[in-house]
C-alpha positions as CSV (number, residue, x, y, z in Angstrom):
1,M,-39.1,-169.1,69.3
2,K,-36.2,-171.2,68.4
3,P,-33.1,-170.3,70.5
4,T,-30.1,-168.7,68.6
5,I,-26.4,-168.5,69.1
6,K,-27.0,-165.0,70.5
7,D,-29.1,-166.6,73.3
8,V,-26.3,-169.0,74.1
9,A,-23.8,-166.2,74.3
10,K,-26.0,-164.1,76.5
11,K,-26.7,-167.0,78.8
12,A,-23.0,-167.9,79.1
13,G,-21.9,-164.3,79.5
14,V,-19.5,-164.4,76.5
15,S,-19.4,-162.7,73.2
16,I,-21.2,-164.1,70.1
17,S,-17.8,-164.8,68.5
18,T,-16.6,-166.9,71.5
19,A,-19.9,-168.9,71.6
20,S,-19.5,-169.4,67.8
21,R,-15.9,-170.7,68.2
22,V,-16.9,-173.2,70.9
23,L,-20.0,-174.4,69.1
24,N,-18.3,-174.6,65.7
25,Q,-15.1,-176.1,67.2
26,S,-13.1,-173.5,65.4
27,G,-10.4,-171.6,67.3
28,Y,-9.2,-171.6,70.9
29,A,-11.4,-171.4,73.9
30,S,-10.4,-172.4,77.5
31,E,-12.0,-175.4,79.1
32,I,-13.9,-173.2,81.5
33,T,-15.3,-171.0,78.7
34,R,-16.1,-174.1,76.6
35,K,-18.0,-175.6,79.5
36,K,-20.0,-172.4,80.1
37,V,-21.0,-172.2,76.5
38,L,-22.0,-175.8,76.2
39,D,-23.9,-175.7,79.4
40,A,-25.7,-172.5,78.3
41,A,-26.5,-174.2,74.9
42,S,-28.1,-177.1,76.8
43,E,-30.0,-174.8,79.2
44,V,-31.6,-172.8,76.3
45,S,-32.2,-176.0,74.3
46,F,-30.0,-174.8,71.5
47,N,-29.6,-177.4,68.9
48,A,-30.5,-178.1,65.3
49,N,-30.5,-181.5,63.7
50,Y,-28.0,-180.7,61.0
51,F,-25.8,-178.6,63.3
52,A,-25.7,-181.3,66.0
53,R,-24.9,-183.9,63.3
54,G,-22.1,-181.7,62.2
55,L,-20.6,-181.6,65.7
56,K,-20.7,-185.3,66.1
57,G,-19.0,-186.1,62.8
58,K,-17.5,-184.6,59.7
59,N,-20.7,-183.7,57.9
60,P,-21.4,-180.0,58.2
61,G,-25.2,-180.6,57.6
62,I,-26.6,-177.3,56.4
63,I,-24.7,-174.9,54.1
64,G,-25.7,-171.3,53.7
65,L,-25.8,-169.9,50.1
66,I,-25.9,-166.1,49.9
67,N,-26.9,-165.2,46.3
68,K,-26.3,-161.7,45.0
69,D,-29.3,-161.7,42.5
70,Q,-31.8,-164.5,42.3
71,L,-33.3,-163.1,39.0
72,H,-30.0,-163.3,37.0
73,P,-29.6,-166.6,35.2
74,F,-26.0,-167.0,36.5
75,F,-27.2,-167.2,40.1
76,S,-30.2,-169.4,39.5
77,I,-28.0,-171.9,37.6
78,V,-25.3,-171.7,40.3
79,S,-27.8,-172.4,43.0
80,H,-29.2,-175.4,41.1
81,G,-25.7,-176.8,40.6
82,I,-24.8,-176.3,44.3
83,E,-28.0,-177.9,45.6
84,Q,-27.6,-180.9,43.2
85,E,-24.0,-181.5,44.4
86,A,-25.0,-181.0,48.0
87,R,-27.6,-183.7,47.9
88,L,-25.0,-186.2,46.7
89,H,-23.1,-185.5,49.9
90,D,-26.2,-185.7,52.2
91,L,-26.0,-181.9,52.7
92,G,-28.8,-179.3,52.9
93,V,-28.7,-175.8,51.4
94,M,-30.3,-172.7,52.9
95,S,-30.5,-170.0,50.3
96,V,-30.8,-166.2,50.9
97,C,-30.3,-163.2,48.7
98,S,-28.2,-160.1,49.4
99,E,-29.6,-158.1,46.5
100,A,-26.1,-156.8,46.0
101,N,-26.5,-154.7,49.1
102,S,-23.9,-154.8,51.9
103,K,-26.3,-154.2,54.7
104,I,-28.6,-156.9,53.5
105,E,-25.6,-159.2,53.0
106,R,-24.7,-158.7,56.7
107,T,-28.4,-159.5,57.7
108,C,-28.2,-162.7,55.6
109,I,-25.1,-163.7,57.5
110,D,-26.7,-163.1,60.9
111,M,-29.8,-164.9,59.7
112,L,-27.8,-168.0,58.8
113,L,-25.8,-167.8,62.0
114,D,-29.0,-167.8,64.0
115,R,-29.9,-171.0,62.3
116,N,-26.6,-172.5,63.3
117,V,-25.0,-172.5,59.8
118,N,-21.2,-172.3,59.9
119,Q,-20.4,-173.0,56.2
120,M,-21.4,-170.2,53.8
121,I,-21.0,-169.9,50.1
122,F,-21.1,-166.3,48.7
123,A,-22.3,-166.1,45.0
124,T,-21.1,-163.4,44.8
125,V,-19.7,-161.4,47.7
126,T,-20.7,-157.7,48.0
127,D,-18.5,-156.5,50.8
128,I,-15.2,-158.0,52.1
129,E,-16.0,-156.6,55.6
130,N,-18.9,-159.0,55.7
131,I,-16.6,-161.9,55.0
132,T,-14.2,-161.0,57.8
133,Y,-17.2,-160.5,60.1
134,A,-18.4,-164.0,59.4
135,Q,-14.9,-165.5,59.6
136,N,-14.4,-163.9,63.0
137,L,-17.5,-165.7,64.2
138,G,-16.1,-169.1,63.1
139,V,-17.8,-169.3,59.7
140,H,-16.0,-171.1,56.8
141,C,-16.6,-168.8,53.8
142,I,-16.3,-169.8,50.2
143,L,-16.2,-167.1,47.5
144,I,-17.6,-167.8,44.1
145,E,-16.8,-166.0,40.8
146,R,-15.7,-162.7,42.4
147,D,-13.3,-162.3,45.3
148,L,-13.0,-158.5,45.3
149,G,-9.2,-159.0,45.8
150,Y,-9.6,-160.9,49.0
151,S,-7.5,-164.1,49.2
152,N,-7.9,-165.1,52.8
153,A,-10.8,-167.4,52.1
154,D,-11.5,-170.5,50.0
155,R,-12.5,-169.5,46.4
156,V,-13.9,-170.9,43.2
157,L,-12.9,-168.6,40.4
158,Y,-13.2,-168.5,36.6
159,N,-10.2,-168.0,34.3
160,N,-11.6,-164.8,32.7
161,L,-8.3,-163.9,31.3
162,G,-8.3,-167.2,29.6
163,A,-11.8,-166.6,28.2
164,G,-10.7,-163.4,26.4
165,E,-7.6,-165.2,25.1
166,L,-9.6,-168.1,23.8
167,I,-11.9,-165.8,21.8
168,A,-8.9,-164.0,20.4
169,N,-7.3,-167.3,19.3
170,I,-10.5,-168.4,17.6
171,F,-10.7,-165.1,15.6
172,Y,-7.0,-165.6,14.7
173,E,-7.7,-169.1,13.4
174,K,-10.5,-167.8,11.3
175,Q,-8.1,-165.2,9.9
176,Y,-10.1,-162.2,10.9
177,S,-8.1,-159.0,11.0
178,R,-10.9,-156.4,11.5
179,I,-12.0,-157.1,15.0
180,G,-14.1,-155.2,17.6
181,F,-15.1,-155.5,21.2
182,V,-18.4,-154.7,23.0
183,G,-18.2,-155.1,26.8
184,M,-18.6,-153.6,30.2
185,D,-16.5,-150.8,31.7
186,T,-13.4,-152.5,33.0
187,Q,-13.5,-150.4,36.2
188,I,-16.7,-152.2,37.3
189,G,-14.9,-155.4,38.4
190,S,-12.2,-158.0,37.9
191,I,-14.3,-160.2,35.6
192,E,-15.0,-157.4,33.2
193,H,-11.3,-156.2,33.3
194,D,-9.9,-159.7,32.9
195,R,-12.1,-160.7,29.9
196,Y,-11.2,-157.5,28.1
197,L,-7.5,-157.6,29.0
198,G,-7.1,-161.3,28.0
199,F,-8.7,-160.6,24.6
200,K,-6.8,-157.4,23.8
201,E,-3.4,-158.6,24.9
202,R,-3.7,-161.9,23.1
203,L,-4.7,-160.1,19.9
204,K,-1.7,-157.8,20.3
205,N,0.6,-160.8,20.7
206,L,-0.9,-162.3,17.5
207,G,-0.2,-159.1,15.6
208,I,-3.8,-158.0,15.3
209,P,-4.6,-154.5,16.2
210,L,-7.8,-153.7,18.1
211,S,-8.9,-150.3,16.7
212,E,-10.0,-147.8,19.4
213,D,-13.0,-147.0,17.3
214,W,-14.2,-150.6,17.4
215,D,-13.3,-151.0,21.1
216,A,-16.4,-150.3,23.2
217,H,-15.5,-151.4,26.7
218,N,-17.6,-148.7,28.2
219,C,-21.0,-150.1,29.1
220,S,-22.2,-149.2,32.6
221,F,-25.0,-151.7,32.8
222,Y,-25.6,-155.3,31.8
223,S,-28.5,-154.4,29.5
224,A,-29.7,-154.7,26.0
225,E,-29.9,-150.9,25.7
226,A,-26.2,-150.6,26.6
227,G,-25.3,-153.2,24.0
228,Y,-27.4,-151.5,21.4
229,T,-25.7,-148.1,22.1
230,A,-22.2,-149.6,22.1
231,C,-22.8,-151.4,18.8
232,E,-24.2,-148.2,17.3
233,G,-21.0,-146.4,18.3
234,I,-18.8,-149.0,16.6
235,L,-20.7,-149.0,13.3
236,N,-20.9,-145.2,13.2
237,S,-17.2,-144.7,13.9
238,K,-14.8,-142.9,11.7
239,V,-13.1,-146.1,10.7
240,G,-15.9,-146.9,8.3
241,G,-17.2,-150.3,7.3
242,L,-17.9,-153.3,9.4
243,P,-15.5,-155.2,11.6
244,E,-15.3,-158.8,10.5
245,A,-15.9,-160.1,14.1
246,L,-17.0,-158.8,17.5
247,M,-16.4,-160.3,20.9
248,V,-19.4,-159.4,23.2
249,G,-18.7,-159.6,26.9
250,S,-22.2,-160.6,28.1
251,D,-25.4,-162.2,26.8
252,F,-27.3,-159.1,28.1
253,L,-25.2,-156.9,25.9
254,L,-25.5,-159.4,23.0
255,V,-29.3,-158.9,22.9
256,G,-28.8,-155.2,22.2
257,V,-26.0,-155.9,19.6
258,L,-28.3,-158.3,17.7
259,D,-31.2,-155.8,17.9
260,Y,-29.0,-153.1,16.4
261,L,-27.7,-155.3,13.6
262,S,-31.2,-156.5,12.8
263,D,-32.5,-152.9,12.7
264,H,-29.8,-152.0,10.1
265,G,-30.1,-155.1,7.9
266,I,-26.7,-156.5,9.0
267,S,-26.7,-160.3,9.0
268,V,-24.9,-162.7,11.3
269,P,-22.6,-164.4,10.3
270,E,-22.8,-163.3,6.6
271,D,-21.8,-159.7,7.3
272,I,-20.3,-160.0,10.8
273,S,-19.3,-162.8,13.1
274,L,-20.0,-162.9,16.9
275,I,-18.8,-164.7,20.0
276,S,-20.3,-164.1,23.4
277,A,-18.4,-164.5,26.7
278,D,-21.5,-165.9,28.3
279,N,-23.5,-169.0,27.6
280,F,-26.9,-168.3,29.1
281,Y,-29.1,-167.3,26.1
282,T,-26.9,-168.0,23.1
283,E,-28.4,-171.4,22.4
284,I,-31.9,-170.0,22.0
285,M,-31.0,-166.9,20.0
286,Q,-31.3,-166.7,16.2
287,P,-28.8,-167.4,14.8
288,R,-27.3,-169.7,17.4
289,I,-24.4,-167.7,18.9
290,D,-20.9,-169.2,19.5
291,S,-20.0,-168.7,23.1
292,I,-17.7,-169.4,26.0
293,D,-18.9,-171.8,28.7
294,Y,-17.6,-172.0,32.3
295,S,-19.4,-175.2,33.3
296,L,-21.6,-174.1,36.2
297,S,-22.1,-177.7,37.3
298,E,-18.4,-177.9,37.8
299,L,-18.5,-174.8,39.9
300,G,-21.1,-176.4,42.2
301,K,-19.1,-179.5,42.5
302,E,-15.9,-177.6,43.4
303,A,-17.7,-175.4,46.0
304,I,-19.2,-178.4,47.8
305,G,-15.8,-180.1,47.6
306,L,-14.3,-177.2,49.5
307,V,-17.0,-177.5,52.1
308,E,-16.2,-181.2,52.6
309,Q,-12.5,-180.6,52.7
310,R,-12.9,-177.9,55.4
311,A,-15.2,-180.2,57.5
312,A,-12.7,-183.0,57.2
313,S,-9.9,-180.8,58.4
314,S,-11.8,-179.9,61.6
315,G,-12.3,-176.3,60.5
316,S,-8.6,-175.5,60.2
317,T,-8.1,-172.2,58.3
318,S,-4.3,-172.3,58.0
319,V,-4.4,-172.9,54.3
320,F,-6.9,-171.4,51.9
321,R,-7.7,-173.1,48.7
322,T,-8.4,-171.6,45.3
323,V,-10.0,-173.6,42.5
324,V,-9.8,-172.0,39.0
325,I,-12.3,-173.2,36.3
326,N,-11.1,-172.9,32.8
327,P,-13.5,-171.9,29.9
328,S,-14.4,-174.0,26.9
329,Y,-15.6,-173.0,23.5
330,V,-19.1,-173.8,22.3
331,E,-19.3,-173.7,18.5
332,R,-22.6,-172.9,16.9
333,S,-23.4,-170.9,13.8
334,S,-22.4,-167.2,14.3
335,L,-18.9,-167.3,12.8
336,R,-18.5,-166.9,9.0
């Protein structure tokens, strides 16, 4: 069986975190401790081609990618973009999946540590305690999309406030005044909260009210069923009539919205206009739906760029970097 960092620590009589600091060249260790760890690594034949290459130069070799959900299109697209960019830098990517479970996420970290991986990208993180656990073992962590309010790590984030504001501006330019919203419960996370807040506050600043009866930011799940129910609530509200336009916070919800509209003979865009805050399925829907795009290829490029910067700075963690990716508007055929 291939030796792991745990074997090195046991042989040297030190903690795993100390062995990790020495082998990753991150943090202080006395010369005596350093020699004990390196001698132990040699005795148990602890080495990996990529890891050894990383110690000799500035190339970290293998990057760990911890996905939250491999079945969701966001994570599969992100994985593809990261792997494409990694290849351009002669880097390998080892992917694992946390299944949005904190215990599994911790197991994924340990699994990558056992394979000598000291650079990990979390797409997206499930538990901040797992990040601090990895960092204490000398791992450079990069958080993608969601940071759960944790700023002591490198991050690649989306400007979700800007996404909501952008859609509000488009509706304003189209001179819509009867506007609704279908989205997730804003208590679920920062992304859901920011998209909604950016949209609502921008409309308010433009002098356009968002009626409470057409404001369905209460979906508990990213599902077509949730979108269908939310749309039903809007169109059966006491306000009466149809809103001119709806912002839909997710393509999963959008499927349900379109199902409801179709079931009740409501046409897009003749009777109602739609913009989705995602860009996963909008190009293949009928009609083609206008959407907000976040450039997942840019996300991969920026994440690998942070890996390279950290490797070039010899693992220093004195300054954490945050890259914010701004949204763009993809115009199709769902606005009247």
